[in-house]
SERO-4910 file (N, C-alpha, C, O; in steps of 0.05 Angstrom, whole numbers):
BEGIN
 pado doro    nc1    nc2    nc3   cac1   cac2   cac3    cc1    cc2    cc3    oc1    oc2    oc3
  Met    A     17    -24      0      0      0      0     18     25      0     38     26     14
  Cys    A     10     44    -16     25     69    -17     19     84      9     -4     89     16
  Arg    A     40     92     23     36    105     48     22    132     47     11    141     66
  Ser    A     22    145     23      9    171     21    -20    169     15    -34    189     13
  Ile    A    -31    145     12    -60    141      9    -71    137     37    -64    119     51
  Lys    A    -89    156     45   -101    154     72   -128    140     71   -141    138     50
  Thr    A   -135    129     94   -162    116     96   -183    138     93   -181    159    106
  Leu    A   -203    133     77   -223    153     71   -250    148     84   -270    162     78
  Arg    A   -252    129    101   -278    124    114   -277    130    144   -255    131    156
  Pro    A   -300    136    156   -300    141    184   -293    115    199   -298     94    188
  Pro    A   -282    115    222   -274    139    237   -246    149    230   -238    169    242
  Ala    A   -232    137    211   -205    147    205   -206    175    194   -188    191    199
  Leu    A   -227    181    179   -231    208    168   -256    219    182   -278    208    176
  Pro    A   -254    239    199   -277    247    215   -301    257    199   -324    254    207
  Glu    A   -295    269    176   -317    279    159   -318    262    133   -300    246    128
  Glu    A   -338    267    118   -341    252     93   -318    259     74   -310    282     72
  Ala    A   -308    239     60   -287    243     40   -297    260     17   -320    256      8
  Thr    A   -282    279      9   -289    297    -13   -281    284    -40   -265    265    -40
  Glu    A   -291    295    -62   -282    286    -88   -252    290    -91   -239    273   -103
  Ala    A   -242    312    -80   -213    317    -82   -197    295    -66   -176    287    -75
  Asp    A   -207    287    -43   -194    266    -27   -193    240    -43   -173    226    -45
  Ile    A   -216    233    -56   -218    209    -71   -200    209    -95   -186    190   -101
  Arg    A   -200    232   -110   -183    234   -133   -153    233   -126   -137    220   -140
  Ala    A   -146    245   -104   -118    245    -95   -109    216    -89    -87    208    -96
  Ala    A   -126    201    -76   -120    173    -70   -118    157    -96   -100    140    -98
  Ala    A   -136    161   -115   -135    147   -140   -109    154   -155    -96    136   -167
  Leu    A   -102    179   -155    -77    188   -169    -53    174   -156    -35    165   -171
  Gln    A    -51    173   -130    -29    160   -116    -27    131   -124     -6    120   -128
  Tyr    A    -51    118   -125    -52     89   -132    -41     85   -160    -24     67   -165
  Val    A    -50    101   -180    -42     98   -207    -12    104   -210      2     90   -225
  Arg    A     -2    124   -196     27    130   -196     43    106   -186     63     98   -197
  Lys    A     33     94   -164     47     71   -152     48     47   -171     68     35   -175
  Val    A     24     41   -182     22     17   -199     37     21   -225     50      2   -235
  Ser    A     36     45   -237     49     50   -263     78     55   -260     94     50   -279
  Gly    A     87     65   -237    115     72   -234    122     99   -244    145    107   -245
  Phe    A    101    114   -253    106    141   -263     93    162   -245     69    160   -238
  Arg    A    108    182   -238     96    205   -223     80    222   -242     58    231   -236
  Ala    A     92    227   -266     78    241   -287     84    226   -313    107    223   -321
  Pro    A     63    216   -326     68    200   -350     77    217   -374     72    241   -375
  Ala    A     90    204   -392     98    217   -418     72    224   -433     51    212   -428
  Ala    A     74    242   -451     51    251   -467     36    228   -479     11    228   -480
  His    A     50    208   -489     37    186   -503     22    167   -483      7    150   -492
  Asn    A     27    170   -457     13    154   -437     -7    170   -421    -21    159   -404
  Gln    A     -9    196   -426    -26    214   -410    -55    205   -410    -68    205   -389
  Glu    A    -66    199   -433    -94    192   -435   -101    167   -419   -121    167   -404
  Val    A    -86    146   -422    -91    121   -408    -87    125   -378   -102    113   -362
  Phe    A    -68    141   -370    -63    148   -342    -87    162   -330    -96    154   -308
  Glu    A    -97    182   -343   -120    197   -334   -145    180   -333   -161    182   -314
  Arg    A   -149    163   -353   -172    144   -352   -171    126   -328   -191    121   -315
  Ala    A   -147    117   -322   -144     99   -299   -150    114   -273   -164    103   -255
  Val    A   -141    139   -270   -146    154   -246   -177    158   -243   -187    155   -222
  Glu    A   -190    165   -265   -219    169   -264   -234    143   -257   -252    144   -241
  Ala    A   -226    121   -269   -239     95   -263   -236     88   -234   -254     78   -221
  Ile    A   -212     91   -223   -206     84   -195   -220    103   -176   -230     95   -156
  Ala    A   -221    128   -183   -236    148   -167   -266    140   -166   -278    142   -145
  Gln    A   -277    133   -189   -305    125   -189   -310    100   -173   -329     98   -157
  Ala    A   -293     80   -176   -295     55   -160   -293     61   -130   -307     49   -114
  Thr    A   -275     79   -123   -271     86    -95   -296    100    -84   -304     94    -61
  Ala    A   -307    118    -99   -331    132    -90   -354    112    -86   -369    113    -67
  Glu    A   -357     93   -105   -377     72   -102   -373     55    -78   -392     48    -64
  Leu    A   -348     48    -73   -341     32    -49   -349     47    -24   -362     36     -6
  Leu    A   -341     72    -22   -347     88      2   -377     93      5   -387     93     28
  Asp    A   -391     96    -17   -421     99    -16   -434     74     -4   -454     76      9
  Gly    A   -423     51    -10   -435     26     -2   -427     16     26   -440     -2     37
  Leu    A   -405     26     36   -395     16     62   -414     24     85   -424     46     86
  Glu    A   -418      5    103   -432     11    128   -412      5    150   -401    -17    153
  Val    A   -406     26    166   -386     23    187   -402     19    213   -417     36    222
  Arg    A   -398     -4    225   -412    -10    251   -405     10    272   -382     18    276
  Gly    A   -426     19    285   -423     37    308   -420     66    300   -422     84    317
  Ala    A   -415     71    274   -411     99    265   -438    111    258   -441    136    261
  Gly    A   -456     95    248   -482    106    240   -480    125    217   -498    141    212
  Val    A   -458    124    202   -453    142    180   -451    127    154   -436    107    152
  Gln    A   -466    136    135   -463    125    108   -459    149     89   -473    169     92
  Arg    A   -440    146     72   -433    168     54   -456    175     36   -469    158     24
  Ala    A   -462    201     34   -484    211     17   -473    213    -12   -450    220    -16
  Ser    A   -490    207    -31   -482    208    -59   -482    236    -70   -475    240    -93
***
């Protein structure tokens, strides 16, 4: 796990994760997996598509999680 990706669900994050939080985590994941901090121009499109897909999957995951005892479910 990339150390700069933080847990985005309560109680680790006291408030609801923002779109910016989710996108930052997705970007860090894609950077780690691809090995590129900033892709070359010929890889930019696929890099950005991956970030968007992972951000969407992360938002869906957070929307569906139920944290016991927290009584909090992420609003869409």
